[in-house]
matplotlib code that plots the C-alpha trace (Angstrom):
import matplotlib.pyplot as plt

x = [115.0, 112.7, 112.9, 110.0, 107.7, 108.8, 112.4, 111.2, 109.3, 112.4, 114.6, 115.2, 112.8, 109.3, 108.0, 106.1, 103.4, 101.3, 97.9, 97.3, 94.4, 95.6, 98.7, 99.6, 99.5, 101.6, 104.2, 104.3, 104.8, 107.6, 109.2, 109.3, 111.1, 108.7, 109.7, 106.2, 102.6, 99.3, 96.2, 93.3, 89.7, 88.7, 90.6, 89.6, 85.9, 86.2, 88.4, 86.7, 83.1, 82.8, 81.3, 82.2, 84.0, 81.0, 81.2, 80.4, 83.7, 84.1, 87.2, 87.7, 87.6, 90.3, 92.4, 92.2, 93.4, 96.2, 97.4, 97.5, 99.3, 101.8, 102.5, 103.3, 105.9, 108.9, 108.1, 105.9, 102.1, 100.4, 96.8, 93.6, 91.7, 88.7, 87.1, 88.3, 84.9, 83.2, 84.0, 87.4, 87.2, 86.6, 89.6, 91.7, 90.8, 91.2, 94.8, 95.8, 94.1, 95.9, 99.2, 98.8, 98.0, 101.3, 100.4, 103.2, 101.0, 97.3, 95.3, 92.3, 89.8, 87.3, 84.3, 81.0, 80.4, 79.4, 82.1, 82.6, 85.7, 86.8, 86.8, 83.3, 80.9, 78.4, 78.2, 80.0, 80.0, 82.8, 82.6, 83.6, 87.2, 87.0, 85.5, 88.3, 90.9, 89.6, 89.8, 93.4, 94.3, 92.9, 94.8, 98.1, 97.7, 96.5, 99.5, 101.7, 104.6, 105.9, 107.1, 103.6, 102.6, 99.3, 98.3, 95.3, 93.2, 90.7, 88.0, 86.8, 88.0, 84.8, 82.1, 84.0, 86.7, 90.4, 91.0, 89.2, 91.1, 94.4, 93.0, 92.2, 95.6, 97.3, 95.2, 95.8, 99.6, 99.6, 97.8, 100.9, 100.1, 103.0, 101.5, 98.6, 96.6, 94.4, 92.1, 90.6, 92.2, 90.6, 93.1, 96.8, 97.2, 95.8, 98.1, 101.0, 99.9, 99.2, 102.8, 103.5, 100.5, 101.6, 105.4, 107.1, 104.2, 104.8, 102.1, 100.5, 99.2, 96.7, 97.0, 93.6, 93.2, 90.2, 89.5, 89.1, 92.8, 94.8, 97.5, 101.0, 104.3, 106.1, 108.9, 106.5, 105.0, 108.4, 109.3, 106.1, 107.2, 105.1, 106.6, 104.3, 102.4, 99.8, 98.9, 95.5, 93.6, 96.2, 97.0, 93.3, 92.0, 94.8, 94.0, 90.3, 90.8, 93.2, 90.8, 87.9, 89.8, 91.1, 87.7, 86.0, 88.5, 87.7, 83.9, 84.2, 86.9, 86.7, 90.4, 92.7, 95.6, 95.4, 96.1, 98.7, 101.3, 99.3, 99.6, 102.4, 104.6, 104.5, 107.9, 107.6, 104.3, 105.4, 108.6, 106.4, 104.3, 107.3, 106.9, 110.6, 111.0, 108.0, 109.5, 112.8, 111.1, 108.9, 112.0, 113.6, 110.6, 108.0, 109.8]
y = [119.1, 122.2, 124.5, 123.9, 126.7, 126.3, 127.1, 130.1, 131.3, 131.0, 133.0, 136.7, 139.1, 138.9, 136.1, 137.5, 135.1, 135.8, 134.0, 132.0, 130.1, 127.1, 125.1, 127.4, 130.6, 128.9, 128.0, 131.6, 132.8, 130.3, 131.3, 135.0, 134.2, 133.9, 131.4, 130.3, 130.6, 130.8, 128.8, 131.0, 129.9, 133.3, 132.5, 128.8, 129.7, 132.1, 130.0, 126.6, 127.6, 131.1, 132.1, 134.4, 133.2, 132.7, 129.1, 127.1, 125.4, 122.0, 120.6, 118.0, 120.7, 122.6, 119.5, 118.8, 122.3, 122.0, 118.7, 120.1, 123.2, 121.4, 118.9, 121.6, 123.6, 123.0, 125.8, 125.5, 125.9, 127.8, 126.6, 128.2, 125.7, 127.9, 126.9, 123.3, 122.3, 121.2, 120.4, 119.5, 115.9, 117.4, 119.7, 116.6, 115.2, 118.5, 118.9, 115.4, 115.6, 119.0, 117.5, 114.5, 116.9, 118.8, 121.8, 123.1, 125.4, 125.5, 128.5, 127.9, 130.6, 131.2, 132.2, 130.5, 128.2, 129.0, 131.6, 134.8, 136.4, 138.9, 141.8, 141.2, 143.9, 142.8, 141.1, 137.9, 135.8, 134.1, 131.1, 131.4, 131.5, 128.2, 126.5, 127.6, 126.7, 123.1, 123.2, 124.4, 121.7, 119.1, 120.5, 120.6, 117.0, 115.8, 116.8, 113.9, 116.1, 118.2, 120.8, 121.6, 125.1, 125.6, 129.3, 130.6, 133.2, 135.4, 137.3, 138.9, 142.4, 143.2, 141.9, 142.3, 144.9, 145.2, 144.5, 141.2, 140.3, 140.9, 138.9, 135.9, 136.2, 135.9, 132.9, 131.2, 131.7, 130.4, 127.3, 126.5, 127.6, 128.6, 131.9, 134.2, 136.1, 139.1, 139.3, 142.6, 145.1, 148.4, 151.2, 151.7, 152.3, 148.8, 147.3, 149.0, 148.2, 144.5, 143.3, 145.5, 144.0, 140.5, 140.4, 137.2, 136.1, 135.2, 137.5, 137.3, 140.4, 140.2, 142.8, 142.7, 145.3, 147.6, 145.6, 146.8, 146.9, 149.9, 148.7, 148.8, 148.0, 144.8, 147.0, 148.8, 145.5, 144.1, 147.2, 146.8, 143.3, 141.0, 137.6, 136.8, 139.0, 137.6, 139.5, 137.9, 139.2, 140.6, 137.6, 136.6, 140.0, 140.7, 137.4, 138.1, 141.6, 140.4, 137.6, 140.0, 142.6, 140.0, 138.4, 141.8, 142.5, 139.2, 139.9, 143.4, 143.1, 139.4, 138.9, 139.3, 140.7, 144.1, 142.7, 140.0, 142.1, 141.3, 137.5, 135.3, 134.2, 130.8, 129.7, 131.2, 129.5, 126.0, 126.4, 127.4, 124.3, 122.0, 121.0, 120.7, 118.3, 116.3, 116.0, 114.9, 112.1, 111.2, 110.8, 108.5, 106.4, 106.5, 107.3]
z = [190.1, 190.1, 193.1, 195.5, 196.5, 200.1, 199.1, 197.2, 200.2, 202.4, 200.0, 200.6, 199.0, 197.6, 195.3, 192.4, 191.2, 188.1, 188.2, 185.0, 183.7, 181.7, 180.8, 177.9, 179.9, 182.6, 179.9, 178.9, 182.5, 182.8, 179.5, 180.4, 183.7, 186.6, 189.3, 190.1, 188.9, 190.6, 189.7, 190.5, 190.8, 189.3, 186.2, 185.9, 186.3, 183.4, 181.1, 181.8, 182.4, 181.1, 184.5, 187.4, 190.5, 192.7, 193.7, 190.5, 190.2, 191.8, 193.5, 190.7, 188.0, 189.9, 190.4, 186.6, 185.9, 188.4, 186.9, 183.4, 184.5, 186.8, 184.0, 181.5, 183.5, 185.7, 188.1, 191.2, 191.0, 193.9, 193.8, 195.0, 197.2, 197.8, 201.1, 200.8, 199.3, 202.5, 206.1, 207.5, 206.1, 202.6, 203.2, 203.9, 200.5, 198.8, 200.1, 199.1, 195.6, 195.0, 196.1, 193.8, 190.9, 191.5, 193.7, 195.8, 197.8, 198.6, 199.6, 201.9, 202.7, 205.5, 203.4, 203.6, 200.6, 197.9, 198.0, 195.9, 194.6, 197.3, 194.8, 193.3, 194.6, 197.1, 200.5, 201.5, 204.7, 206.6, 208.8, 212.5, 213.5, 215.2, 212.2, 209.9, 212.4, 212.3, 208.5, 208.7, 211.3, 208.9, 206.0, 207.9, 209.0, 205.6, 203.5, 202.5, 201.4, 204.4, 201.9, 200.7, 201.8, 203.5, 203.2, 205.2, 203.6, 205.4, 203.7, 206.9, 206.0, 204.1, 206.5, 209.8, 209.4, 209.3, 212.9, 212.7, 209.6, 211.6, 214.5, 212.3, 210.6, 214.0, 214.9, 211.6, 211.9, 215.5, 214.2, 212.1, 208.6, 206.3, 205.2, 205.7, 203.1, 204.1, 201.1, 199.8, 202.0, 201.2, 201.7, 201.0, 204.8, 205.5, 203.0, 204.7, 208.3, 207.8, 207.9, 210.9, 212.7, 211.9, 212.4, 211.6, 209.3, 205.7, 204.2, 200.8, 198.9, 196.1, 193.3, 191.5, 188.7, 189.5, 192.7, 196.2, 197.1, 195.9, 193.5, 194.7, 193.0, 193.8, 195.2, 197.5, 198.8, 199.5, 201.4, 203.5, 204.4, 202.1, 201.0, 198.1, 195.7, 193.4, 190.2, 189.5, 186.6, 184.2, 182.1, 181.7, 180.9, 178.4, 176.6, 176.6, 175.2, 172.5, 171.4, 171.3, 169.2, 166.7, 166.3, 165.9, 163.1, 161.4, 161.6, 160.3, 157.7, 156.6, 157.4, 160.4, 158.2, 159.9, 163.4, 162.5, 164.4, 167.6, 167.0, 168.3, 165.4, 163.9, 165.1, 168.5, 169.1, 168.1, 170.1, 173.1, 172.9, 172.4, 168.8, 168.1, 171.0, 169.9, 166.4, 167.8, 169.8, 166.8, 164.6, 167.3, 168.3, 165.5, 162.3]

ax = plt.figure().add_subplot(projection="3d")
ax.plot(x, y, z, "-o")
ax.set_aspect("equal")
plt.show()
């Protein structure tokens, strides 16, 4: 049986979680040795809709993405639940639908809907502390599997400042959530201070290339006291750049021969997607 995300959270050290955008990228993350993957709304908005993460995605679209990803890998999926897609009653359904789709952890944030990615330039609003506490209460009571992690995210650093983000983090922890995520901290000192301000809290850090938070190494974040680090954009942006460069080569040269060394090999690709196992089953059941 696969290790549950709760067990990983309780282990010593920091859990490194690459955010991925579909079942194939999740399988790659598993193949190279990661113990869990993150399903990010930022990535699904791009890969599924070709749009920015500004509230276009629906709950059902995220659930479908989660189900496909969880079905493709044997490692836990930590899923972005955005704001819960409505009031506390909607949050209840979100949690149960995500669980049914295979999510081991669900992130719920305190932005006003429609939300925006915490690292996109421009203003954003957060709901009141009391409103988000009600949502978290609903989430905690709704989960059918007691192992499911409910992680509270606050986006209050931008509009209300670091001290308010810490205050909300303490309140969310007191409400009983399994982890706290202070999104879009803006200085290295804030990244360092947050675990000291929230002792005993399983804290999540978000490493977003070119975003508002200074990039730190996994080792640095572990030393500061974080329990989970999400690397959000790297897989998506690497894939986007590679596709663009290969297709530009095809457009300009009429062939992709010059960039074949950038492509995954024939055998490696079919091994990744499980063709040998399919062929074995086909020979047994449908010769």
